[in-house]
C-alpha positions as CSV (number, residue, x, y, z in Angstrom):
1,M,201.4,111.4,-1.6
2,L,204.7,113.0,-0.4
3,P,207.2,110.7,1.3
4,T,207.4,111.0,5.1
5,S,210.5,112.7,6.5
6,K,211.7,109.3,7.7
7,Y,211.8,107.8,4.3
8,L,213.1,111.0,2.7
9,W,216.1,111.1,5.0
10,S,216.7,107.4,4.5
11,A,216.8,107.9,0.7
12,V,219.1,110.9,1.1
13,A,221.4,108.9,3.3
14,L,221.6,106.0,0.9
15,L,222.3,108.4,-2.0
16,V,225.1,110.0,-0.1
17,L,226.5,106.6,0.9
18,L,226.6,105.3,-2.7
19,L,228.3,108.6,-3.8
20,H,230.8,108.2,-1.1
21,V,231.6,104.6,-2.0
22,V,232.0,105.4,-5.7
23,L,234.2,108.5,-5.1
24,S,236.3,106.6,-2.6
25,R,237.0,103.8,-5.2
26,H,237.9,106.4,-7.9
27,I,240.3,108.3,-5.6
28,T,242.2,105.1,-4.6
29,K,242.9,104.4,-8.3
30,A,244.1,107.8,-9.2
31,K,247.9,107.3,-8.9
32,E,250.4,106.6,-11.6
33,K,251.1,102.9,-12.3
34,R,254.1,101.8,-10.3
35,T,255.3,99.5,-13.1
36,T,256.4,102.5,-15.1
37,R,259.1,103.1,-12.5
38,I,260.0,99.5,-11.4
39,H,259.8,96.9,-14.1
40,P,258.2,93.6,-12.8
41,D,261.3,91.5,-13.5
42,K,263.5,94.0,-11.6
43,E,261.3,94.2,-8.5
44,R,262.7,93.1,-5.1
45,V,260.0,91.6,-3.0
46,I,259.7,90.3,0.6
47,I,256.6,88.2,1.5
48,L,256.1,87.6,5.2
49,G,253.9,84.6,5.9
50,A,254.7,82.7,2.7
51,S,254.3,79.1,3.8
52,S,250.6,79.0,3.1
53,G,247.5,80.9,1.9
54,V,247.8,84.3,0.2
55,G,251.5,84.6,1.0
56,R,252.3,81.3,-0.8
57,A,250.2,82.3,-3.8
58,L,251.9,85.7,-3.9
59,T,255.3,84.1,-3.9
60,K,254.4,82.0,-7.0
61,L,252.9,85.0,-8.7
62,Y,256.0,87.2,-8.3
63,A,258.4,84.4,-9.2
64,A,256.4,83.8,-12.4
65,R,256.8,87.5,-13.2
66,G,260.6,87.2,-12.9
67,A,260.9,89.3,-9.7
68,K,263.4,88.7,-7.0
69,V,261.3,87.3,-4.3
70,C,262.1,86.4,-0.7
71,P,259.4,84.2,1.0
72,V,259.6,84.3,4.7
73,A,258.1,81.8,7.2
74,R,258.9,79.9,10.4
75,R,258.5,76.4,8.9
76,E,261.6,75.6,6.9
77,E,260.2,72.5,5.3
78,L,257.2,74.3,3.8
79,L,259.6,77.1,2.5
80,Q,261.7,74.5,0.8
81,E,258.7,73.0,-0.9
82,L,257.8,76.5,-2.2
83,V,261.3,77.1,-3.5
84,N,261.2,73.8,-5.4
85,E,258.0,75.0,-7.1
86,C,259.2,78.5,-7.9
87,G,262.8,77.9,-8.8
88,T,265.8,80.2,-8.6
89,Q,263.8,83.3,-8.4
90,C,263.1,82.5,-4.7
91,T,265.5,83.5,-1.9
92,P,263.9,81.8,1.1
93,F,264.4,83.0,4.7
94,T,263.3,81.1,7.8
95,G,262.4,83.4,10.6
96,D,259.7,84.9,12.8
97,F,258.4,88.4,11.8
98,T,257.6,89.2,15.4
99,A,261.3,88.7,16.4
100,P,263.4,91.9,15.8
101,V,266.6,89.8,15.7
102,D,265.2,87.7,12.8
103,M,264.0,90.8,10.9
104,E,267.3,92.6,11.3
105,R,269.1,89.4,10.0
106,L,266.7,89.4,7.0
107,R,267.4,93.1,6.3
108,R,271.1,92.4,6.3
109,K,270.6,89.5,3.9
110,I,268.5,91.6,1.5
111,I,271.0,94.5,1.5
112,Q,273.9,92.2,0.8
113,E,272.2,90.2,-1.9
114,W,269.8,92.7,-3.5
115,D,271.2,96.1,-2.4
116,G,267.7,97.2,-1.4
117,L,264.0,96.5,-1.3
118,D,261.0,97.7,-3.3
119,T,258.0,95.8,-2.0
120,L,256.9,94.3,1.3
121,H,253.9,92.1,1.6
122,I,252.8,91.3,5.2
123,C,250.6,88.2,5.0
124,A,251.5,86.6,8.3
125,G,249.2,86.7,11.3
126,V,247.0,84.6,13.6
127,S,243.3,84.0,13.8
128,A,240.8,83.8,16.7
129,V,237.4,82.1,16.3
130,Q,235.6,82.2,19.7
131,P,233.0,84.6,21.0
132,A,234.7,87.2,23.3
133,M,233.2,85.8,26.5
134,A,234.2,82.2,25.6
135,L,237.8,83.3,26.2
136,V,237.1,83.3,29.9
137,G,234.9,80.3,29.9
138,V,231.7,82.1,30.8
139,Q,228.4,80.2,30.2
140,T,224.9,81.8,30.3
141,S,224.2,80.6,33.8
142,D,227.6,81.8,35.3
143,E,227.8,84.8,37.5
144,G,231.0,85.9,35.8
145,P,234.6,84.9,35.2
146,D,237.1,84.2,37.9
147,V,240.6,85.6,38.0
148,A,242.0,82.5,36.3
149,G,239.5,82.9,33.4
150,I,240.4,86.6,32.9
151,K,244.1,85.8,33.0
152,R,243.5,83.1,30.3
153,A,241.7,85.7,28.1
154,M,244.7,88.1,28.7
155,E,247.1,85.4,27.6
156,I,245.1,84.7,24.4
157,A,244.8,88.4,23.7
158,G,248.6,88.7,24.1
159,Q,249.2,86.0,21.5
160,A,246.8,87.6,19.0
161,T,248.4,91.0,19.6
162,Q,251.9,89.5,19.1
163,G,250.9,88.0,15.8
164,N,248.6,90.7,14.3
165,V,250.0,93.9,15.8
166,V,253.6,93.5,17.0
167,G,254.6,91.5,13.9
168,P,253.5,94.1,11.4
169,L,255.0,96.8,13.6
170,V,258.4,95.1,13.7
171,A,258.4,94.5,10.0
172,A,257.5,98.0,9.1
173,M,260.0,99.6,11.4
174,T,262.7,97.3,10.2
175,F,262.3,97.9,6.4
176,I,260.9,101.4,6.0
177,P,264.3,103.2,6.1
178,I,266.0,101.0,3.5
179,M,262.9,101.1,1.2
180,K,262.9,104.8,1.2
181,K,266.6,104.9,0.5
182,T,266.9,102.2,-2.2
183,S,263.5,102.0,-4.1
184,A,262.2,104.3,-6.8
185,A,258.6,103.5,-5.7
186,P,258.5,101.7,-2.4
187,A,255.3,99.9,-1.4
188,I,254.0,98.0,1.6
189,L,250.8,96.0,1.6
190,L,249.2,94.6,4.8
191,V,246.7,91.7,4.4
192,S,244.0,92.5,7.0
193,L,240.4,91.4,6.8
194,V,237.0,93.0,6.2
195,A,235.9,92.3,9.8
196,A,238.5,94.9,10.9
197,V,236.0,97.6,9.6
198,I,232.7,95.6,9.7
199,P,232.1,93.9,13.1
200,A,231.3,90.2,13.2
201,P,230.5,87.8,16.0
202,T,233.2,85.2,17.0
203,R,235.8,87.5,15.5
204,A,236.1,90.2,18.2
205,L,239.7,89.5,19.2
206,Y,240.8,88.7,15.6
207,A,239.2,91.8,14.2
208,A,240.4,94.1,17.0
209,T,244.0,93.2,16.5
210,K,243.8,93.4,12.8
211,A,242.1,96.8,13.1
212,A,244.9,98.0,15.3
213,A,247.5,97.1,12.7
214,F,245.7,98.7,9.8
215,K,245.2,101.9,11.8
216,F,248.9,101.9,12.5
217,F,249.6,101.5,8.8
218,Q,247.2,104.3,8.0
219,S,249.2,106.6,10.3
220,L,252.5,105.4,8.7
221,A,251.1,106.4,5.3
222,I,250.7,110.0,6.6
223,E,254.2,110.0,8.2
224,H,255.9,108.4,5.1
225,P,254.2,109.7,2.0
226,E,257.2,108.4,-0.2
227,I,255.8,104.9,0.4
228,S,252.6,103.5,-1.0
229,F,250.7,101.8,1.9
230,T,247.8,99.5,1.1
231,C,245.6,97.5,3.5
232,M,243.9,94.6,1.7
233,M,240.6,93.6,3.4
234,P,239.2,90.4,2.0
235,A,236.1,88.6,3.2
236,T,236.4,84.9,4.1
237,I,239.2,83.2,2.1
238,Q,239.3,79.5,1.2
239,G,241.5,77.3,3.4
240,N,241.9,76.2,7.0
241,F,241.1,79.4,8.9
242,R,241.3,77.6,12.3
243,A,244.9,76.4,11.7
244,S,246.4,79.6,13.2
245,A,243.7,80.2,15.8
246,V,245.1,81.2,19.2
247,D,241.9,80.6,21.1
248,V,241.2,76.9,20.4
249,N,242.9,73.7,21.6
250,P,245.8,72.8,19.2
251,S,244.1,69.4,18.6
252,M,241.1,71.3,17.2
253,R,243.0,73.4,14.7
254,K,243.2,70.6,12.1
255,G,240.2,69.9,10.0
256,P,238.8,70.1,6.4
257,E,239.6,73.2,4.5
258,N,236.9,75.7,3.8
259,K,236.0,75.5,0.1
260,E,233.7,78.5,0.2
261,G,234.9,82.1,0.0
262,L,237.5,83.9,-2.0
263,A,240.2,81.8,-3.7
264,V,243.7,82.5,-2.4
265,E,245.0,83.1,-6.0
266,Y,242.3,85.7,-6.5
267,V,243.2,87.6,-3.4
268,A,247.0,87.3,-4.2
269,G,246.3,88.7,-7.6
270,K,244.4,91.7,-6.2
271,C,247.3,92.3,-3.7
272,A,249.8,92.4,-6.6
273,A,247.6,94.6,-8.7
274,A,247.0,97.0,-5.9
275,V,250.7,97.4,-5.4
276,D,251.3,97.8,-9.2
277,R,248.7,100.6,-9.3
278,R,250.0,102.2,-6.1
279,T,246.5,101.9,-4.7
280,G,246.6,103.6,-1.3
281,G,244.2,103.2,1.6
282,N,241.9,100.2,2.1
283,V,240.9,97.7,-0.6
284,V,237.8,95.7,0.3
285,L,237.0,92.3,-1.3
286,P,234.5,91.8,-2.7
287,W,234.1,95.5,-3.3
288,I,230.5,96.3,-3.9
289,L,228.8,94.3,-1.0
290,Y,231.3,95.0,1.7
291,A,232.2,98.5,0.8
292,I,228.6,99.5,1.1
293,A,228.2,97.5,4.3
294,H,231.2,99.3,5.8
295,H,229.8,102.7,5.1
296,L,226.2,101.7,5.9
297,Y,227.4,100.7,9.4
298,Y,227.9,104.4,10.3
299,I,224.4,105.4,9.6
300,W,222.5,102.2,10.4
301,P,224.6,100.0,12.7
302,S,221.7,97.8,13.9
303,L,221.0,96.6,10.4
304,I,224.6,95.5,9.9
305,E,224.7,93.8,13.4
306,R,221.5,91.8,12.6
307,A,223.0,90.8,9.2
308,A,226.2,89.7,10.9
309,R,224.4,87.5,13.5
310,R,222.4,85.9,10.7
311,K,225.4,85.3,8.5
312,Y,227.3,83.6,11.3
313,N,224.2,81.9,12.7
314,F,225.1,83.4,16.1
315,K,223.1,83.3,19.3
316,T,224.0,85.5,22.3
317,Y,226.7,84.1,24.5
318,G,227.3,84.7,28.2
């Protein structure tokens, strides 16, 4: 019996999807290795958001390779702990990557001490963990939010935008000119998240701001082809995801660390490897499952939406 047109087109769509995913991965790995132009122990690296998580692991990785590494964070005591672990390879800097004054001060320091910059890792950012309508306090029985509730949502959205959009923008604009001028192979990597391309419940604000930043960086890659731009998009990473959440009470941010998900050292290793290979575009982790889900969303969105609700055990809100 011949297959119906419905099943035939589904099979064709799946075949095209798999071909697209495989070709995309091949193309992103096609560039010359960057280490042939910048030896690892000569590399000059800034890591924004180095006090914890992926940024902290990256600092240790680059220090172990012998690179000149500048970990940047707002919490001086955590930076000092990191320097004690990494040794003289670290040149710490206390500052806020959303503050132009701090980033300009950092740039002057780097020019003075290193005479330039090769690599910029942007690992800093904030999270948000509430359903979108929870930001205004709407419950199922409510008619809708009042003005105060909407203003509260606007304030929270502003905090998320400041940390996830404005910060990367300030950093990129501050360092792009000197990187193009002083590096044989400049590279910028932005740590985003897979929810920026695959929608997820309770991550609307977080994903929206992260998606805005990675789209900004995609445009920068077109405007500045001399620089290799990479957006790392991992799934859930081990650690305390709520620690930086802008939409929960500060007293609720502390809690046990998530032991499930990707290890920070694994993600940090993938970040460094992507920069070494000059892997442009988006790198999804883990690759097979989420790369397919990303592309499948375009041809079968309801399937991905149902899977997301099931994964997060999410019921409709508001």
